[in-house]
N, C-alpha and C positions, 0 to 999 in steps of 0.2 A: 747680213750686216754689211752696209755699204763700207767701201775702203777707196784708198786714192793713193797715187803714184806723184813721186816727186819729179819725175822724168820731164814732164811737160812744163813744170814750173821751175825748170833749172834757171831760167834768166833771172827769176825773182830772188834766188839765193846768191846771185853775183852782186848783190848789194849795190842797187842803184842809189843808195844814200842812207845814212842811219837815220832811223825814225826818231823822233824827238822822245827824250827820256821821261819815262812815263811815272816815275817814282815821285809820290806825294805823300805826305803824313795823313794817316787815315785812322779811323776809329772803329774799324770793323771789329767784329767778334773774333776771338782766337779760332785759328784754323787746324783741324785735325789733319794728321798727315796722309796724303795721298799714296795708298799702297802701303805705307809703313816703311821702315828700313828694309825688310825682307823684299817687298815688291821693286822698289827703287833699285836695289842692289842687283836683282835679277835683270830688269830693264838694261841698265848700264853693262852687265856682263854680256848679255845676248849681243848688245851693238858692240861691244870690244871684240867679239869673235866674227865680226864682220867689217871691220875697218880694213879701208885699203892700206897699203904699206906707208903711202904718204902722210895719211891721217894719223895712223897709229904712231908714226915716228914723231909727229907734231903733238899730239896727245902726250906722248912719253916726255918731250922737251918741257911742254908748258908746266906739266905737273912735278918735274924734277926738283924744283926747290923746295917741295913740300915733301920730298922723299917718298912719293907714291908713284905707281906708275899705271894703275888701271883704273878705268871711269868708275867702277863700283866703289873704290875708295873715297871718292868725293859727290857720290850720287845724292847722299843725304845732307850734304853741307847746307843748302838752302832753308832746311827744316830746322837743323841743329842749331843756327845762329840765334834763334829765339831764346836759348838758355844762356848765351853768351852775353853778359854785360857789354863787352867792348864791342859787340856787333849789333846793339840795340837800335841805333839809328839806321843802319842799313836794313834791319828786319822790318821796321816800321815802313820804310820805303817800298819794300818789295812784298809785303806779306798779300796784298791783293793781286798780286801777279800769279798766283798758284791756281787760280779758278777762273772760271766765267759764270755768271747767272744769265740764263736765256730769259728775257723779260717779256718776250712774246708769247709764252706758252708752249704747250707741248709739241706743236709743229717744229720747234727746233731750229728754225732758220735764223742765221747769224745776221744781224743788222747792227754795224760797227757803233754808230752813235746812240743807239738804244741798249745794246749789250755789252759794249765795251767803252763806256764813257770816259772820255780823257785818256783812252788809251790803258786804263788800269783793268786789265784782265790777262789771262795768260795766253790768248792768241796774239796780242799786240807785244806781250813781253818775249814771246818766241821771236816774233818779226825782229825785234830790237836786238836781242842778245845774239842771234845768228849773225846779224850784220856785224856787230862788235867783234865777234870771234873771227870773221872772215876779213877784218879790215887790218893789214898789216902795219898800218900807220900808228896803230894803238900800242901801249907798252905791253910787255908779256904778262904783268901783274893784272890790268885791265881784262886782257884777252882770257887769262886764265879763270879769273870770276865768271866771265861770260860762258866759258865752257862749262862751269859748274852748274850754272843757271839753266843752260840748254839741256844738260843731261836730266837734270831734275824736272824741268817743267814738260818736256816731252813725255816724260812718266805721268806727270799731273794730269795734262790733257787726255789722256788715254784711260783714267780712272773715271768711271761713268758719273760718280757723284761729284766730281769737280768740274762738270759741266752740266749741270741739272737746270731745270726750269721751275721747280717747286720753291716755296718760301720756307725751307726747312734746314737752312745753312748747310747744304749740301748732305742731308740725311743725319746731321748731327741732332737734330731736335726731333727726329723720328724715332721714338723709343721701341725696342723690340724685346723679345724673350729669346735668348739663344743659349743652348747648351746648358740648361738650367738656371740660368742667371739673367740679369738685366743688362741691356747694352744699347747700342743705338746703330741704325742701318750703315753709316759711314765706317764705323768700327769693324762690322762684319766684313765689309767689302775692302777695306783699306789692309786688313791685315788676318782677321779671324778666319776667313774661308781659306787663305792661303796656308795658315798653319796647320789645316787638317792633313796636308801632304806630309807633314812631319819631315822636312827637308831643309837643310841650310841653303842659303842663296847660291853656292856654287853648286850643290846637287840639284837644285831646283832649274837653274839654267841650263845644266846638261840635259835634264829631263825635257825642257821645252824647246830646246835648239834642235834644228833638223837642217839638213843639207837641202831640203825643198824650201824655196822662200815662201815666206807669207804671200798670199795674192794681193797685189796692190793694183787694182783696175785704175784707169784713168780718172783724173779729176771731174767732180760733178759740175756742169755749167749751172748758173753764170758765173760761181765763184773761181777765182784764180788764186787762192790762197789755201794751200794744204793744211795749214795750221787750223783755219776756221772750219774746213771739212771734218778734220779729226775731232774737233769740239762738238760739231753736230752730230756725228756717230755716237759720241759718249752720251749726248743729251737723249737721243732717240732709244738708246738702251734703257735709260731710266724711266722712259715713256711706255715702254713695252708692259703687257699685261704680266702681272705677278712679279714684276720687279720690286715693287711695294708689297711685302708679304701681307696676304689677308689676315686680319686679327692680330697684326704685329708679331706674329710668331714665326720664327725661322727654325724649319725642321731639317732633317736630312734629305728630304725631297728637294726642298729649296737649294740646299747646297750643291746636290747632284745636279740640277738643272743650270745654276748660275756659276759655278766655280769654272767650268770649261769656258764660259763667256770671259770671266776675269782672266783665265789664263791666255784666251786669244788676244785680249787687249795687252797683256805683257808681250806676247810674241810680237803683235802690230808695232808696239812703241820700241822694242828693241831693234828691229830691222828699219824702222823709219828713223829712228836716231842714229843708226849707221849710216843711212843715206844722207842725211842732213851733214853729218860730220865729215864724211868723205867729200862732199862737195865745197863745204866751207873750208876745208883743210887741204885741199888738192894744191899740188905744186903750183 
C-alpha cells in the first residue's frame, strides 16, 4: 500500500495563506462516524506519543481552558457536536468535511474540481484547518477548534470508507451479515472489527505503538498534497479485491485479512497526525 511523507511538503504547511472557508449548509445524508470513538481516540493517542516538546506544550496550552490535556480527550468532538443542539449550525457547516467521494471511479485519482467541489471534502478541510492552527494571529478559541478538527479529520481520511468511489454512502448502504446479525460495511470498519481486539483505547494504542516508525515514502508525483495522497490510499483500499465481501457476508477470514489493514491505517494516521502537529505548532 502506498504511503507518503510530509517532509518534502513542509513548505505547504508553512501556510502560504488561508484557504477560503468551505463551510456551507448542505442536505447530505447523516454520516456514520469514521473509526468510531475507539479508533479516533487511538489515532489521537498514537500522535500524542510522538509530539515534539513544543507541539505538546502548545496542545496543552490550547486545551487547558477545557480542562483536558490530551488529544484523545477531544478527538471525537467533531462527531459529537451533531448531538448538541447548541452546535447545530457548526455541524451543518462541517458535516461534509469528514469524507471525500471519488467521482472518477476506482482509479482513485484526486481531481479537486470533480472530487472536492467548492472545497467541501476532507482534503480541503485539512488544508484549511492546519492553516488556521498554525496562524498565531487567530484567537486561541479559533485555533483550539482547528486543532480538534485536524485531529479528527486525519483519522477520517485514513478510514478507507471515508474516501471511497462507490455510490453507497461510504458503505453505509452496503448491507452485510456479521456476527450473526445484520449490519453495514461502514460499521464493520469503523468499530466492529476493532472491537474484536477487546481493548480500550489506551491499551489499543499501546499495542499499536512502536519505536519503529511507520514507513513514510516520498510523495507520489504529480501531486504535492499529502492529504490528497492519504485519501487516494484509502480509496484504493476500497477498490481492492475482497474489500467488499462476496455475498455480503463477513466471516472470520475477512476479519483476519482486513483487521491488519485497519490497524495499519490507524498507525499511519497517528504518526502523520504527529508530523502535522509538530510542524504546525513548532516554535
